C-alpha positions in Angstrom: 147.8 199.0 -97.9 144.3 198.1 -96.8 141.5 198.8 -94.4 139.4 195.8 -93.1 136.3 196.1 -90.9 136.7 193.7 -87.9 133.5 194.5 -85.9 131.4 197.6 -85.6 133.6 200.7 -84.9 136.8 198.7 -85.2 139.0 198.4 -88.3 142.4 196.8 -89.1 144.7 199.1 -91.0 147.7 197.6 -92.8 150.6 199.5 -94.5 153.5 197.9 -96.3 157.1 199.1 -95.5 159.8 199.7 -98.2 161.5 196.6 -99.5 164.2 195.2 -97.2 167.8 194.2 -98.0 166.7 190.6 -98.2 164.0 191.4 -100.7 161.0 191.1 -98.4 158.3 193.7 -97.9 157.1 193.6 -94.3 153.9 195.2 -93.3 152.7 197.1 -90.2 149.2 196.5 -88.9 147.3 198.8 -86.5 143.8 198.6 -85.0 141.7 201.7 -85.5 138.7 202.5 -83.4 135.8 204.4 -84.8 134.1 204.8 -88.2 135.5 203.8 -91.6 136.4 207.5 -92.2 138.5 207.5 -89.0 140.1 204.3 -90.1 141.1 205.8 -93.4 142.5 208.9 -91.5 144.6 206.5 -89.4 145.8 204.8 -92.6 146.9 208.2 -94.0 148.8 208.9 -90.8 150.6 205.6 -91.1 151.5 206.3 -94.7 152.9 209.7 -93.6 155.0 208.0 -90.9 156.3 205.4 -93.3 157.2 208.0 -96.0 159.0 210.2 -93.4 161.0 207.2 -92.0 159.2 207.1 -88.6 157.4 203.8 -89.0 159.0 200.6 -88.0 158.0 197.0 -87.4 156.9 196.2 -83.9 159.3 193.7 -82.5 158.0 191.1 -80.1 161.4 189.8 -78.9 163.9 191.4 -76.6 167.0 193.4 -77.5 169.0 190.5 -76.2 167.5 188.2 -78.8 168.3 190.7 -81.5 171.9 191.1 -80.3 172.3 187.3 -80.7 170.8 187.5 -84.2 173.1 190.4 -85.1 176.2 188.5 -83.8 175.4 185.3 -85.8 174.8 187.4 -88.9 178.0 189.3 -88.4 180.1 186.1 -88.0 178.5 184.8 -91.2 178.7 187.9 -93.4 181.7 189.9 -92.0 183.9 186.9 -91.1 185.9 188.7 -88.4 189.2 187.4 -87.0 188.6 185.1 -84.0 190.0 187.7 -81.6 187.7 190.3 -83.0 184.6 188.0 -82.7 185.6 187.1 -79.1 185.8 190.8 -78.2 182.4 191.5 -79.8 180.9 188.6 -77.8 182.5 189.9 -74.6 181.2 193.4 -75.0 177.7 192.2 -75.8 177.5 189.6 -73.0 179.3 191.7 -70.3 178.0 195.2 -70.9 175.1 195.5 -73.4 172.8 192.6 -72.7 172.9 192.8 -68.8 171.7 196.4 -68.9 169.6 196.6 -72.1 168.8 193.0 -73.0 165.3 192.8 -71.5 164.1 195.9 -73.3 162.4 196.0 -76.7 164.3 197.6 -79.5 161.7 200.3 -79.9 162.1 201.2 -76.2 165.8 202.1 -76.6 165.7 205.9 -76.9 168.6 208.5 -76.8 167.8 209.0 -73.1 168.3 205.2 -72.5 171.6 205.3 -74.4 172.8 208.3 -72.5 172.0 206.6 -69.2 173.7 203.4 -70.4 176.9 205.3 -71.2 176.9 206.8 -67.7 176.3 203.4 -66.0 179.3 201.6 -67.7 181.6 204.5 -66.7 180.4 204.6 -63.1 182.0 202.7 -60.2 179.8 200.0 -58.7 179.7 198.7 -55.2 179.5 194.9 -55.1 177.6 192.7 -52.6 180.8 191.9 -50.6 181.6 195.6 -50.2 184.3 195.8 -52.8 184.1 198.5 -55.5 184.3 197.6 -59.2 185.8 200.4 -61.2 183.8 201.7 -64.2 185.2 201.5 -67.7 187.8 203.9 -68.9 186.7 206.3 -71.6 188.5 204.3 -74.2 186.9 201.0 -73.2 183.4 202.7 -72.9 184.0 204.1 -76.4 184.5 200.5 -77.8 181.2 199.4 -76.1 179.4 202.4 -77.6 180.7 201.6 -81.1 179.4 198.0 -80.8 176.0 199.2 -79.5 175.7 201.7 -82.4 176.6 199.0 -84.9 173.8 196.8 -83.7 171.2 199.5 -83.6 172.2 200.7 -87.0 171.6 197.3 -88.4 168.2 197.2 -86.7 167.3 200.4 -88.4 168.4 199.0 -91.8 166.2 195.9 -91.0 163.2 198.2 -90.5 162.9 197.2 -86.8 163.4 200.8 -85.6 163.1 204.1 -87.4 166.6 205.3 -86.6 169.7 204.7 -84.5 169.3 206.5 -81.1 173.1 206.4 -80.6 173.3 209.1 -83.3 171.8 211.6 -80.9 174.1 210.9 -78.0 177.8 211.9 -77.7 179.9 208.7 -77.3 182.4 208.5 -74.4 185.7 210.2 -75.1 188.9 208.3 -75.5 191.0 208.9 -72.4 194.0 206.5 -72.9 196.9 208.0 -71.0 200.2 208.7 -72.8 202.3 205.6 -73.0 205.3 205.3 -70.7 208.8 204.8 -72.0 212.1 203.8 -70.4 215.3 205.7 -70.1 218.6 204.1 -71.0 219.3 203.5 -67.3 215.9 202.0 -66.8 216.4 199.6 -69.7 219.5 198.2 -68.1 217.9 198.1 -64.7 214.9 196.2 -66.1 217.1 193.6 -67.8 219.2 193.1 -64.7 216.0 192.6 -62.6 215.2 189.4 -64.5 216.4 186.2 -62.8 219.1 183.9 -64.0 216.7 181.0 -64.4 215.4 179.4 -67.7 212.3 181.5 -67.4 214.2 184.7 -66.5 216.7 184.2 -69.4 213.9 183.5 -71.8 212.1 186.7 -70.8 215.3 188.6 -70.9 216.2 187.5 -74.5 212.7 188.3 -75.7 212.8 191.7 -74.0 216.2 192.5 -75.6 214.6 191.6 -79.0 211.6 193.7 -78.3 213.7 196.7 -77.2 216.1 196.3 -80.1 213.5 196.0 -82.9 210.3 197.6 -81.7 208.1 194.7 -82.9 204.9 193.7 -81.2 205.1 190.8 -78.7 202.8 188.7 -80.9 205.1 189.3 -83.8 208.3 188.4 -81.9 206.7 185.2 -80.6 205.7 184.2 -84.1 209.2 184.7 -85.4 211.0 181.6 -86.9 214.7 181.1 -87.3 214.1 181.0 -91.0 212.9 184.6 -90.8 216.2 185.7 -89.2 219.3 186.6 -91.3 222.1 187.1 -88.8 224.6 187.8 -91.5 222.6 190.6 -93.0 221.4 191.6 -89.5 217.7 191.7 -90.4 214.5 189.8 -89.4 211.5 189.4 -91.6 208.2 190.1 -89.8 205.1 188.7 -91.5 203.2 186.6 -88.9 201.7 187.2 -85.5 200.8 184.6 -82.8 197.3 184.7 -81.5 195.3 182.7 -78.9 191.6 183.3 -78.3 190.0 181.8 -75.3 190.6 178.1 -75.0 191.4 177.7 -78.7 194.9 176.6 -79.6 197.4 179.3 -80.5 197.7 180.0 -84.2 199.9 181.9 -86.5 198.1 184.6 -88.6 199.3 187.1 -91.2 199.9 190.6 -89.9 197.0 192.9 -90.3 198.2 195.2 -93.1 200.6 195.0 -96.1 202.9 197.5 -94.4 203.0 195.1 -91.4 205.0 192.7 -93.6 208.4 194.2 -93.2 212.1 193.6 -92.5 213.5 195.1 -89.3 217.2 195.9 -88.7 218.9 194.0 -85.9 221.4 196.0 -83.8 224.7 194.3 -83.0 223.7 193.5 -79.4 220.5 191.8 -80.6 222.5 189.7 -83.2 224.9 188.7 -80.3 222.0 187.8 -78.1 220.3 185.7 -80.9 223.5 183.7 -81.6 223.8 182.9 -77.9 220.1 182.3 -77.6 220.2 179.8 -80.5 223.1 177.9 -78.8 221.3 177.7 -75.5 218.0 176.7 -77.2 219.8 173.7 -78.8 221.3 172.7 -75.5 217.9 172.9 -73.8 216.4 170.8 -76.6 219.0 168.0 -76.0 218.5 168.2 -72.2 214.7 167.9 -72.3 214.7 164.9 -74.6 211.4 166.1 -76.1 210.9 169.1 -78.3 208.1 170.3 -80.6 210.2 171.4 -83.5 208.4 174.5 -84.8 211.6 176.5 -85.6 210.4 179.2 -83.3 212.9 181.8 -82.1 211.1 182.3 -78.8 209.2 179.0 -78.1 207.7 177.7 -74.9 210.1 176.1 -72.5 207.4 174.5 -70.4 208.6 170.9 -70.1 205.2 169.7 -68.8 203.2 170.8 -71.9 204.8 171.8 -75.2 208.6 172.5 -75.1 209.5 174.0 -78.4 205.8 174.9 -79.2 204.2 178.3 -79.3 204.8 180.6 -76.3 201.6 182.5 -76.3 201.4 186.3 -75.7 199.4 185.5 -72.5 202.0 183.1 -71.2 204.8 185.5 -72.0 203.0 188.3 -70.2 202.5 186.1 -67.2 206.2 185.1 -67.2 207.1 188.8 -67.6 204.9 189.8 -64.7 206.2 187.1 -62.4 209.8 188.0 -63.1 209.3 191.7 -62.4 206.9 191.3 -59.4 208.2 193.3 -56.5 210.5 195.5 -58.6 210.0 199.1 -59.8 208.9 197.7 -63.1 206.0 195.6 -61.8 203.5 198.0 -63.4 205.1 197.9 -66.9 203.8 195.7 -69.7 205.9 194.2 -72.5 204.6 197.0 -74.8 206.8 199.5 -73.0 209.6 198.1 -75.1 207.9 199.1 -78.3 207.0 202.6 -77.0 210.6 203.1 -75.9 212.0 202.1 -79.3 209.7 204.4 -81.2 210.2 207.3 -78.9 214.0 207.1 -78.8 214.2 206.9 -82.7 211.6 209.6 -83.3 213.4 212.6 -84.8 216.5 210.6 -85.6 215.0 209.0 -88.8 212.1 210.3 -90.9 208.6 209.5 -89.5 207.6 207.6 -92.6 210.6 205.3 -92.4 210.2 204.7 -88.7 206.5 203.9 -89.1 207.3 201.3 -91.8 209.9 199.7 -89.4 207.2 199.6 -86.7 204.6 198.2 -89.2 202.1 201.0 -88.8 199.4 201.4 -91.4 200.5 205.0 -91.8 202.9 207.5 -90.2 199.9 209.2 -88.5 199.8 206.3 -86.0 203.4 207.1 -85.0 202.7 210.7 -84.4 199.5 210.1 -82.5 200.5 207.2 -80.3 204.2 206.6 -80.0 205.6 210.0 -79.5 206.7 210.9 -76.0 208.6 213.7 -74.4 211.6 212.2 -72.6 213.1 213.5 -69.4 216.2 214.4 -71.3 214.1 216.6 -73.7 212.3 218.2 -70.8 215.7 219.0 -69.2 216.9 220.4 -72.5 213.8 222.6 -72.8 214.3 224.0 -69.3 217.9 224.7 -70.1 217.2 226.5 -73.4 214.3 228.5 -72.1 216.1 229.3 -68.9 218.9 230.9 -70.9 216.4 233.4 -72.4 215.0 234.6 -69.0 
């Protein structure tokens, strides 16, 4: 720390901040007007602010510049999965930078954060008169988590004194309860699929999803070498992922419990035998085939027959097949929700969560438990008998 006289009645006061994670010791400089005694008084005030954690480096750049710096450092140090990094970039570029990017870090206060949360939740009227819906509570919560992570790092770097997000309640998660299908709806959904190569491919994949409860990405990563039709099991250990314009890739499932064997019901075994026979016939008919040993490969003759059928392409095929039906608003994940709900209570939660590949049985109880119409009717019947 030091006090230097610049000109009469003007002094430069400098105070060093605590050592940073990178080993550096930045300093904060202020100009004090008045006598040397007043300059020393200003120095003591700066020292008090430093020691109480209220003194930070004045940042010349914008928050947008720091967001970019944070993102690059996070990629280097945290090494996130490509899909995770893509999501971080989307949140920063779409929600955080457009609203807060021109501000300085030190100008982002709890009031600014609170207003930001309100803006991303609110509907917006576009120039052409259309209304763009605001984010759901769940999506807004993810944005809030990323903003808080960036500002927390800025505080660690000594650029701000504290994270203003800590003083503001983050948006609440409001994801609605997942829908499930009844037995009649399952049959109706399968019958709604067309008898075309695309329709049959979607139907076979849907039967597998309904019969095993695996995630779509896990089913599309399945190889025939992972399937044991004699023992009626399938080994799940990979997931298919495609981020942006990058090529699809196989990656290990997220957790150790995600690596598992799932039982194959008789109807699924029958479907797989027929599916394998039809796949071999299609391979001969096309004359070209990317032999990847995939159970559910792409059948697109123009691009990569036999290659990976990405989750995005499968979802598009699913949506096109069910367009105009009562299942048009259902996603492929309804198969997993249905599987978990129908088996809940029939086998122990711990065993079912392992079949589903959850990190713990708490996920099953929190996410994949639904009250079926049959259970609702049974409750009405039981309680009605008491009244």
